[in-house]
C-alpha positions in Angstrom: -1.4 -42.1 -9.6 1.3 -44.7 -10.1 0.3 -48.3 -9.5 2.4 -50.1 -6.9 4.1 -52.9 -8.8 4.0 -55.2 -5.8 0.3 -54.7 -5.1 -1.6 -57.8 -4.2 -4.6 -56.9 -6.4 -7.0 -59.8 -6.9 -4.4 -62.6 -6.6 -1.1 -63.7 -7.9 0.1 -62.4 -11.3 0.6 -64.6 -14.3 4.3 -64.5 -13.8 4.0 -65.7 -10.2 1.7 -68.6 -11.3 4.1 -69.6 -14.2 7.2 -69.5 -12.0 5.4 -71.3 -9.2 4.4 -74.1 -11.6 7.9 -74.4 -13.0 9.4 -74.7 -9.5 6.7 -77.3 -8.6 7.6 -79.4 -11.7 11.4 -79.1 -11.0 11.1 -80.1 -7.4 8.8 -83.0 -8.2 11.3 -84.3 -10.8 14.3 -83.8 -8.4 12.5 -85.7 -5.5 11.2 -88.4 -7.9 14.7 -89.1 -9.2 16.2 -89.0 -5.8 18.8 -86.4 -6.7 19.1 -85.4 -3.0 21.2 -88.0 -1.3 19.4 -88.4 2.0 17.9 -91.8 3.1 15.3 -90.1 5.2 14.1 -88.1 2.2 14.3 -90.9 -0.4 12.3 -93.4 1.6 9.2 -91.2 1.4 7.4 -90.5 -1.9 6.6 -86.8 -1.7 3.9 -84.9 -3.7 4.6 -81.2 -4.4 1.0 -79.9 -4.5 1.5 -76.2 -5.0 4.2 -73.5 -5.0 3.3 -69.9 -4.2 5.8 -67.2 -4.9 6.1 -63.8 -3.5 5.5 -60.8 -5.9 9.3 -60.3 -6.2 9.8 -64.0 -6.8 12.5 -64.2 -4.1 10.5 -66.5 -1.8 8.7 -69.6 -2.8 6.4 -71.4 -0.4 6.3 -75.1 -1.3 3.3 -77.2 -0.1 4.2 -80.8 0.2 2.4 -84.0 1.3 3.4 -87.6 1.3 2.2 -89.6 -1.6 -0.9 -91.6 -0.7 -2.2 -89.5 2.2 -1.1 -88.1 5.5 1.6 -89.5 7.7 1.7 -89.4 11.4 2.7 -86.1 13.0 6.2 -87.2 13.8 6.8 -88.6 10.3 5.4 -85.5 8.6 7.7 -83.3 10.8 10.6 -85.6 9.9 9.8 -85.1 6.2 9.6 -81.4 6.6 12.8 -81.3 8.6 14.6 -83.3 5.9 13.3 -81.0 3.1 14.3 -77.9 5.1 17.8 -79.4 5.8 18.3 -79.8 2.1 16.6 -76.6 1.0 20.0 -75.2 -0.3 20.6 -78.2 -2.5 17.0 -78.1 -3.7 17.3 -74.4 -4.4 20.4 -75.1 -6.5 18.5 -77.6 -8.6 15.7 -75.1 -9.1 18.2 -72.3 -10.1 19.9 -74.7 -12.6 16.6 -75.5 -14.2 15.3 -72.0 -14.5 16.5 -68.7 -15.9 15.7 -66.3 -13.1 17.8 -63.4 -11.8 17.5 -64.8 -8.3 17.0 -68.3 -7.1 14.0 -68.2 -4.8 14.3 -69.1 -1.1 12.3 -72.3 -0.6 10.1 -72.6 2.4 8.3 -75.9 3.0 4.8 -76.3 4.5 2.5 -79.3 4.8 -0.2 -79.3 2.1 -3.5 -79.7 4.0 -5.8 -79.4 1.0 -6.5 -83.1 0.9 -7.4 -83.1 4.6 -9.9 -80.2 4.0 -11.4 -82.1 1.0 -12.0 -85.2 3.2 -13.6 -83.0 5.9 -15.8 -81.4 3.2 -16.9 -84.8 1.9 -17.6 -85.9 5.4 -19.8 -82.8 6.0 -21.7 -83.3 2.8 -22.4 -87.0 3.6 -23.9 -86.0 7.0 -27.6 -86.8 6.9 -28.6 -83.4 8.4 -26.8 -81.6 5.6 -28.3 -84.0 3.0 -31.8 -83.2 4.4 -31.1 -79.4 4.2 -29.8 -79.7 0.6 -32.9 -81.8 -0.4 -35.2 -79.2 1.2 -33.5 -76.3 -0.6 -33.9 -78.2 -3.9 -37.6 -78.7 -3.3 -38.1 -75.0 -2.4 -36.4 -74.0 -5.7 -38.6 -76.4 -7.6 -41.8 -74.9 -6.2 -40.9 -71.4 -7.4 -41.0 -72.4 -11.1 
């Protein structure tokens, strides 16, 4: 039976990962240099955390966050709106830097990884969780 070439399998292919990383680097450089002439966009330092591409490499989801942590809801939405407003120009910069048949359509989302990491750290520092972890370690030590 023929394998579907767009099957999701266990995760992204090596090509998807490689192209995603190249797009991430290109966008980071463009935003760092301020190649997009928009005062709203240039006054915020933006971190491009990750880029996930579709199996056909025609759509790239770009996860962004302001450098140094989260912004207020309105400011974060303004940052996303500015990126979406200039997605055509950013797509042009990506296409110029890469040798792909199609320039991927860029879709911007807030990167919430750091927020989840903070929540995980907060949970692990809770004294109830610490007590449970210590009790589990003691139980494992008794079995030896």
